[in-house]
C-alpha positions as CSV (number, residue, x, y, z in Angstrom):
1,M,89.3,23.8,-44.2
2,M,87.6,24.7,-41.0
3,P,89.2,24.4,-37.4
4,S,88.0,21.2,-36.0
5,S,86.5,23.1,-32.8
6,I,84.2,24.9,-35.3
7,S,83.4,21.8,-37.4
8,R,82.3,20.1,-34.3
9,A,80.2,22.9,-33.3
10,L,78.3,23.5,-36.2
11,L,77.7,19.3,-36.4
12,F,76.5,19.8,-32.5
13,G,74.4,22.6,-33.8
14,A,72.7,20.9,-36.7
15,A,71.9,17.9,-34.5
16,L,70.4,19.7,-31.9
17,V,68.3,21.6,-34.5
18,T,67.2,18.0,-35.7
19,I,66.4,16.9,-32.4
20,L,64.2,20.1,-31.5
21,S,62.7,19.8,-34.6
22,S,61.9,16.2,-33.9
23,T,60.4,16.9,-30.5
24,A,58.5,20.0,-31.8
25,A,56.9,17.7,-34.2
26,N,56.0,15.1,-31.8
27,A,54.6,17.7,-29.1
28,A,52.4,19.1,-31.9
29,D,50.5,15.9,-32.4
30,L,47.4,16.1,-30.0
31,L,47.1,12.3,-29.3
32,D,50.9,12.2,-28.6
33,K,50.2,15.0,-26.0
34,I,47.3,13.6,-24.4
35,K,49.2,10.2,-23.9
36,A,52.1,11.9,-22.6
37,D,50.2,14.3,-20.3
38,K,47.7,11.3,-19.4
39,V,44.7,13.8,-19.5
40,F,42.2,13.9,-22.1
41,T,40.1,17.2,-21.7
42,V,36.8,17.3,-23.7
43,A,34.0,20.1,-23.5
44,T,30.2,19.1,-23.1
45,E,27.0,20.7,-22.4
46,A,25.5,18.5,-19.3
47,R,21.9,20.0,-19.8
48,F,20.9,17.9,-23.0
49,A,19.2,14.6,-21.3
50,P,19.4,11.7,-22.1
51,F,22.8,12.3,-23.9
52,E,24.4,14.6,-21.4
53,F,23.1,15.8,-18.1
54,V,24.2,15.9,-14.3
55,E,23.0,13.4,-11.9
56,D,24.1,13.0,-8.1
57,G,27.2,15.8,-9.3
58,K,28.2,13.6,-11.8
59,I,27.9,13.9,-15.9
60,V,25.9,10.9,-17.1
61,G,24.0,10.0,-20.1
62,Y,24.5,8.3,-23.6
63,S,27.6,10.1,-24.5
64,A,29.0,9.4,-20.9
65,D,28.4,5.5,-21.5
66,I,30.1,6.0,-25.0
67,M,33.0,7.6,-23.6
68,A,33.3,5.0,-21.1
69,E,33.9,2.3,-23.7
70,V,36.2,4.6,-26.0
71,M,38.7,5.4,-23.1
72,K,39.4,1.7,-23.1
73,A,41.6,2.9,-26.2
74,L,43.7,5.3,-24.3
75,P,44.7,3.1,-21.0
76,G,46.1,5.2,-18.1
77,V,44.9,8.4,-19.4
78,E,42.1,10.4,-17.4
79,L,39.4,11.8,-19.1
80,K,38.4,15.4,-18.0
81,R,35.0,16.7,-18.8
82,L,34.4,20.6,-18.9
83,D,30.7,21.6,-18.4
84,L,30.2,24.4,-20.7
85,P,27.1,26.7,-22.2
86,W,26.8,25.4,-25.8
87,Q,27.2,28.8,-27.2
88,G,30.9,28.6,-26.1
89,I,31.8,24.8,-27.1
90,L,32.6,25.1,-30.7
91,P,34.4,28.6,-30.5
92,G,36.2,27.0,-27.4
93,L,37.2,24.3,-29.6
94,A,38.7,26.3,-32.4
95,A,40.3,28.5,-29.8
96,G,42.2,25.3,-28.6
97,R,40.9,25.7,-24.9
98,F,40.2,21.9,-24.9
99,D,41.0,18.7,-27.2
100,Y,37.5,17.6,-28.3
101,V,34.0,17.9,-28.1
102,V,32.1,15.3,-26.5
103,T,28.4,16.6,-26.8
104,S,25.7,16.4,-29.2
105,V,26.9,18.5,-32.2
106,T,24.0,18.5,-34.9
107,V,25.5,18.0,-38.2
108,T,25.4,20.7,-40.5
109,P,27.3,21.4,-44.0
110,E,28.8,24.4,-42.4
111,R,30.2,22.7,-39.2
112,M,31.7,20.0,-41.7
113,K,33.7,22.4,-43.2
114,A,34.8,24.1,-39.9
115,Y,35.3,21.1,-37.8
116,H,36.2,17.7,-38.0
117,L,32.9,16.0,-37.2
118,S,33.0,12.4,-35.7
119,A,31.0,9.3,-37.1
120,P,27.5,9.5,-36.1
121,I,26.4,8.6,-32.5
122,A,22.5,9.1,-32.9
123,D,19.7,10.4,-35.1
124,A,19.2,14.2,-34.4
125,T,16.2,14.7,-37.0
126,M,14.0,17.5,-35.8
127,A,10.6,17.5,-34.3
128,L,8.1,19.5,-32.1
129,L,7.0,19.4,-28.4
130,K,3.8,20.5,-27.4
131,R,1.6,20.5,-24.2
132,K,-0.3,17.4,-23.6
133,G,-3.8,17.5,-25.2
134,D,-3.1,20.6,-27.1
135,G,-5.2,19.7,-30.2
136,T,-4.4,22.8,-32.3
137,I,-1.0,21.2,-33.1
138,T,-1.4,17.8,-34.6
139,K,1.3,18.1,-37.3
140,P,4.5,20.5,-37.6
141,E,2.8,22.9,-40.3
142,D,0.4,23.6,-37.3
143,I,3.0,25.8,-35.5
144,A,1.9,28.7,-38.4
145,G,0.9,31.8,-36.2
146,K,2.0,30.3,-32.8
147,A,5.3,31.0,-30.4
148,V,7.8,28.4,-30.7
149,G,11.1,28.0,-29.0
150,S,14.7,26.8,-29.5
151,Q,18.1,27.0,-28.2
152,A,20.1,30.1,-29.3
153,G,22.9,29.3,-31.4
154,S,21.5,25.8,-32.3
155,A,21.1,23.9,-35.5
156,Q,17.5,23.4,-33.9
157,L,17.2,27.2,-34.1
158,A,18.3,27.3,-37.7
159,A,15.6,24.3,-38.7
160,L,13.1,26.1,-36.8
161,E,13.6,29.6,-38.7
162,T,14.2,27.5,-42.1
163,F,10.7,25.8,-41.6
164,A,8.9,28.7,-40.4
165,A,9.8,30.7,-43.3
166,T,7.9,28.0,-45.3
167,L,4.9,28.7,-43.2
168,K,4.2,32.5,-43.6
169,D,1.1,32.1,-45.8
170,K,-0.2,29.0,-44.3
171,G,-1.7,30.7,-40.8
172,G,0.5,33.6,-39.9
173,P,4.0,34.1,-39.3
174,V,5.8,31.9,-36.2
175,T,6.9,33.9,-33.3
176,V,10.4,32.4,-32.4
177,S,11.5,32.6,-29.1
178,T,15.4,31.6,-28.2
179,Y,16.7,30.2,-25.1
180,T,20.0,29.6,-23.3
181,D,19.3,25.9,-23.0
182,F,16.3,23.8,-23.8
183,S,15.4,23.2,-20.1
184,E,14.2,27.1,-20.2
185,A,12.2,26.5,-23.2
186,Y,10.5,23.3,-21.7
187,A,9.6,25.7,-18.6
188,D,8.1,28.2,-20.8
189,L,6.2,25.4,-22.7
190,G,4.7,23.9,-19.7
191,A,3.7,27.2,-18.2
192,G,1.9,28.4,-21.5
193,R,4.1,31.1,-22.5
194,I,5.0,29.4,-26.0
195,Q,3.0,26.7,-27.8
196,A,5.8,24.4,-29.0
197,V,9.9,23.7,-28.9
198,V,11.7,22.5,-31.6
199,N,14.5,20.0,-30.8
200,S,16.0,16.7,-32.1
201,L,13.6,13.9,-31.7
202,P,15.4,11.7,-29.1
203,N,15.7,14.8,-26.8
204,L,12.0,15.3,-27.0
205,L,11.2,11.8,-26.5
206,E,13.0,12.1,-23.4
207,A,11.4,15.4,-22.1
208,A,8.0,13.7,-22.9
209,R,9.1,10.7,-20.9
210,Q,10.1,12.6,-17.9
211,R,6.9,14.6,-17.7
212,P,4.1,12.4,-19.7
213,D,1.4,14.3,-18.0
214,V,2.7,17.7,-19.2
215,F,4.5,17.1,-22.7
216,E,3.6,15.4,-25.8
217,V,5.9,14.9,-29.0
218,V,4.2,15.7,-32.4
219,L,4.9,13.4,-35.1
220,P,6.1,12.9,-38.1
221,T,9.5,14.8,-37.9
222,F,10.2,17.6,-40.3
223,G,13.2,18.6,-42.2
224,P,16.1,16.4,-43.7
225,K,17.4,13.5,-42.1
226,T,20.1,14.7,-39.6
227,Y,22.4,13.1,-37.1
228,F,24.2,14.0,-33.8
229,S,28.1,13.6,-33.7
230,W,31.1,14.8,-31.6
231,A,33.8,17.3,-33.1
232,G,37.5,17.8,-33.3
233,R,39.5,20.6,-34.7
234,N,40.1,20.1,-38.6
235,D,44.0,20.6,-38.5
236,A,46.6,18.4,-39.0
237,D,47.9,18.2,-35.3
238,S,44.4,16.6,-34.4
239,A,44.2,14.2,-37.4
240,S,45.6,11.3,-35.1
241,L,43.2,12.1,-32.1
242,N,40.2,12.4,-34.7
243,A,40.9,9.3,-36.6
244,L,41.0,7.2,-33.1
245,M,37.8,8.7,-32.0
246,D,36.1,7.8,-35.5
247,A,37.6,4.2,-35.2
248,E,36.3,3.6,-31.7
249,L,32.7,5.0,-32.8
250,V,32.7,2.8,-35.7
251,K,33.7,-0.3,-33.7
252,L,30.7,0.4,-31.3
253,N,28.4,0.8,-34.0
254,T,29.2,-2.4,-36.0
255,S,29.5,-4.3,-32.6
256,G,26.0,-3.5,-31.7
257,K,27.3,-1.7,-28.6
258,L,25.7,1.4,-29.6
259,A,22.5,-0.3,-30.2
260,E,22.7,-1.4,-26.8
261,L,23.2,1.8,-25.2
262,Q,20.4,3.5,-27.3
263,K,18.0,0.9,-26.0
264,K,19.0,1.9,-22.6
265,W,18.8,5.5,-23.0
266,F,16.0,6.2,-25.8
267,G,14.1,3.0,-25.5
268,A,14.9,1.6,-29.0
269,P,18.1,1.4,-31.3
270,M,18.5,3.7,-34.1
271,E,19.8,3.1,-37.4
272,L,23.2,4.9,-38.0
273,P,25.5,5.1,-41.1
274,E,29.2,4.2,-40.1
275,T,30.1,7.8,-41.7
276,L,28.7,11.1,-42.3
277,P,27.1,12.1,-45.8
278,A,29.4,14.2,-47.6
279,A,28.9,18.0,-47.1
280,E,27.0,20.0,-49.5
């Protein structure tokens, strides 16, 4: 039989291990950590009007209005938004530099496998923007043989490249130009250095609304039906946070609040599913 002092020491050690293990498990849950720290740090690209943009020194837009509603589910927690270039946002999420991505992430099968993409927040189907009055582009196929721009590293660029590959024998190859953000692409389009820009339809409608004397949207859209969502890490520690964000977005969708915000920022509501289609 062990001396009582040794027994007590072993029992104390076992209890301490249990406490520490429990504490570590709780600390590992991201939602619990956010509540304990009272800070929710998210990344956004505030150069994607009307979803996210800077006005009077503040990040505003459709996503900002949605987050104001979502944060009601986290009373006492401060929302900290980091304005970052798009090219660093998903890698930064994977590296744990922030808690969540609240910017317009175009849903793709590859991204659905790598990250937890939220319930849809908006339609993201692709379309073209041209200079107003350009009669050489009346439908998407008319970009054959022309110079077209989009954002580097984006799903919009991938969609442009895929679509351009189908047009090689229909008027010549498409010359694809890439930009750090879409404002640069719009500037080149307005200056006549390119003939069109590929982006998601809501963004192009906003660009044309802002400068109706310069830009015009080309319809119909092209490619498959696509959605915007937000993103979290696809791991066990983030599961509770991801579930909370999904539940709040679905609640806003089914209550009609998302439609209300869509009318405010896009001029019309969008029909959105409550969950994303399965990745192929």
